[in-house]
N, C-alpha and C positions, 0 to 999 in steps of 0.2 A: 298082154300089155297094151296092144292096140285098142282092144275093147274097153279097157280101163280108161285110157286117154280120151276116147270118144265119150264115155260116160261122164268123165270129169268136165269135158267141154259143155255137154248138155246141162249138167248141174249148174255150171257157171252161167250159162245163158238164162236159165230160169231164175237163179239167184240174182243176176244182174237186173232182170226185168222187175222183180219184186223189190229189190233194194232201191232202184231208181225211182219207182213209183211212190213208195212209202217213205223214202228218206231214211230207211233203217240200216242200209249197208248190206252188202252180200254176206258179210261175215256172220251175221246173226242166224243165217240159214245154213251156210257152208260148214261151220264148225260142228254143229250137232250132227249133220249128215256124215261127215268124215269120221267122227268118233263112234256113232251108233251103228252105222251101216258098213263102213269100211274098216272099223276097229283100229283106226289110227290113233297112236298115242296123242293125248290132248295137247302135249307140248308142240308137236309137229302140226297138229290141226290148227292151233292158234297161230303158228308161224305162217302157214299157208293163208289163213284168214286175213292176216295183216296185208299180204300182197293183194288179196281179193278186194279188200276194202279200198285200197289205192286205185285199183283198176275200175271199180264201180264209180268212184268219184271222177276219174279221168273221162270215162265214157259218157257220163250223164251231164257233167258240168259244162261241157262245150255247148250242148244244145240249150241248156238253161241260160247261159251267158248270152248266146245269140238272140234268144227270145226275150231277154230281160225279165226273167221270172225270179231269179235269185237276187237277194239283197247283199251286194258285195261289201258294203260298209259294215253292216251288221256282222257278216261272216268274219271279217278281218279283226273287228273289235273283240268279239267273243272268243276268237281263237287264242287269244293270249291266255285266258284261264284254262281253256281246253288242253293246250299244249303242255302247260305246267302239270296238269293232272295226268296226261298221258305218260310223261316221263316218270312220274312218281309210280304209276301203276305198273309200268314195264319193269321197274327195278324191284317191285314187290313180288313179281311172278315166280322167281326162283326160290322164294321163301315159303310160299304156300304149297301144300300137298295137292295133287290132282283132284282128289275127292271134293275139296273145297271149291275148286274151279268149276266142277260139275254143278255143285249146289248154287254157286253164285250165278252161273250162266242160266240155270233153270229158273231162278228167281227173277232174273232180268227179263227172260222171255215171258214169264207170267205177268210181270209188270207191264210189258209192252202190249200183251194181249188184252189185259184189263183196260188199258188206256184206249185201245181201239174200240172195245165194246162201249166205253163211255162216249166216244165220238159218235158211234152209230145211234145210240139212244138219244143224243142231243142234236140230231141231224137238222132240226129247224131253228136251233138257237144260234144267233149271230155271235161271233167271237171277236169282232172288230172293236178296237178301242176308240173312244170318242174323247179321251183325255189329251191335254197338251202337256207332254212330259218335257221339262226344261232341259234335262240332260240329253234326251233323244234329239231334241231340236238343235242343241249346241253341237252334237256329233253328226247331225244331218242323217239320222237313221230312218226317218220316215220316207216312204217310197210308194210306188204304184206298179201294177202289172196288168196285162191284158189276159183275161180268163177266156180261153178258147171254147170251153164248155158252155159258159154263160154268155159268151160273145159280148163282153163289155169290159171297160176299163175300171179297175178297182183301186181306189186310193186307201191307204191304211196308215195308222199311226202306231208307233212303238212306245211301250211304257215299261216300268219296273226293271230298269237296267241292272241294279244290284242282284235282284232275284235271278235274272237270266245268267249273270256271271257265276253265281253260286252253283246253279244246276249244270252249267257248262264245265266247271271244274270236276264235278261228279261224272260227267260224260267222258271227260278225258281219262279219269281214273279207271273207269270201266273199260275203255278202249285199250289202255296199256296193260291192264290186268287180265282181261278176257280175250284180247285179240279181235275185237269187233269195232265197227265204226261208231257204236253207241248212238246211232241215229235216233233211236227212240227217245233218249234223254234230250238230244238236241232239238228234236221236233217239239217235245213237251215244253222245253225252255222257251222256245219262240212262240209256239201256238198257245200255250196255257198261261205262262207267266208274262210274256212280253206282248201278248195279244196280236200277234201277226197272223194273217190268213194261212190256211193249211198248205196251199201250193207253194207260196214263197218260203214257208218254213221247211217243207220237204226239199225244195231245190237248194236252199241255203245249207241245209244239213248235209246234202250230198257233197257240196264243195268242202265243207268243214271237216267231214269225217276223213277225207283223203289227206288233209294236212295233219290231222291228229294221228292217223295211222303211220304217216311218214315219220313223225316224231318218235314213234315206238319201234319202227322197222329196224333201225340201226342196232338197237339192243338185241332184237331177235336174230338178226343176221350174224352178229359176232358170237352168240352163244350156240349157234348151229341148229336153230329151231326151224329154219326155212329149207324145205326139201324142194328143189327145182322140179323134180318129176311129178310133184303134186301141185305146186303153186302155178307153174307155167300153163298147163292146159286149163286150169280153173280160170286164170286171169284172161286167157284168150276168149273163153266163153263169156266171162263177165263183161268184157269190153263190148261185145256184140249185144248182149242182153241189156246192158245199161243204156246203150244208144237207143234201142227199141223202147225200153221203159220210159226214157225221158220224153219220148214223143207221145206215148200212151197217156202218161200222167196229165198232160196239158189238155187233152180232149175228153178224158174219161173221169167222171166223178170218183174221188178216192173211196167213197162209200162202198162201191161194188168190189173194189180190190180188197178192202178191209174184210168184207163178208167172207171172201175166199181164204184170207190169211189167218183169221182168228182161230178156227178149229185146228189148222196146221200147227200154229204156234203153241196152242194149249197142249197138243199131243207131244210135240218135241220137248216142251218144258217139263211135262210130267215124266217123260223118259229120262231126261237128264237128271232130274231130282232123284228118281228111283236109283239110277246108277251111282249117284253121289252118296246117297245114304246107305 
């Protein structure tokens, strides 16, 4: 029992670091580990994952707020669509069979991995918007941050708000249905659709995924899907890992972290799809 608790804490630390750096949430790592290596029923793995996602968000957001990396106005505006999606997804969980959850989770992991590969291949391409979006200006969503890796202030503009809202609803649906922070969708919505830089996208995603997971947590708590003996040690490790990861993300180019995570995500995705089919 003690060995298992220590192992859970270590897994939590690693997942917290990865989740905070990439803005993916610890759940996308923890849920496959619990089901594939600990043979935990996916229902309880998802319940633990929801707690893990909230812990990841709590541990990393403090540092991002202090260093003014995340865009708080963007987060709160987009969270409207995400929370609605999360509640819808949580209610659908009891209807779907576990094998469909394995398949959906595997596909989501593959989608995240392919998105990372795309970012790696386009390393020299600027993603910053030069357009003046009237809705973004009206909502005061444009912002700036200090990049510690490049050692300079970066001003950026936000565009395509409706597209971002649509992807955020899908992100919330994935969070409630699969028990993850769906950070991949959130980062994609901000980085690809709304043309925000990667670091503010990742930091803002970390804040949002905690709010999204909290919206789903009530449903999982009352249907008995959250096991304290699994969720608590994971959450403790996640808090430490997310705090460390939030510091690493600001001084280390995300490219190097992606290079490490891409093969891991492909492996876990294929394993989950195999188990589902």
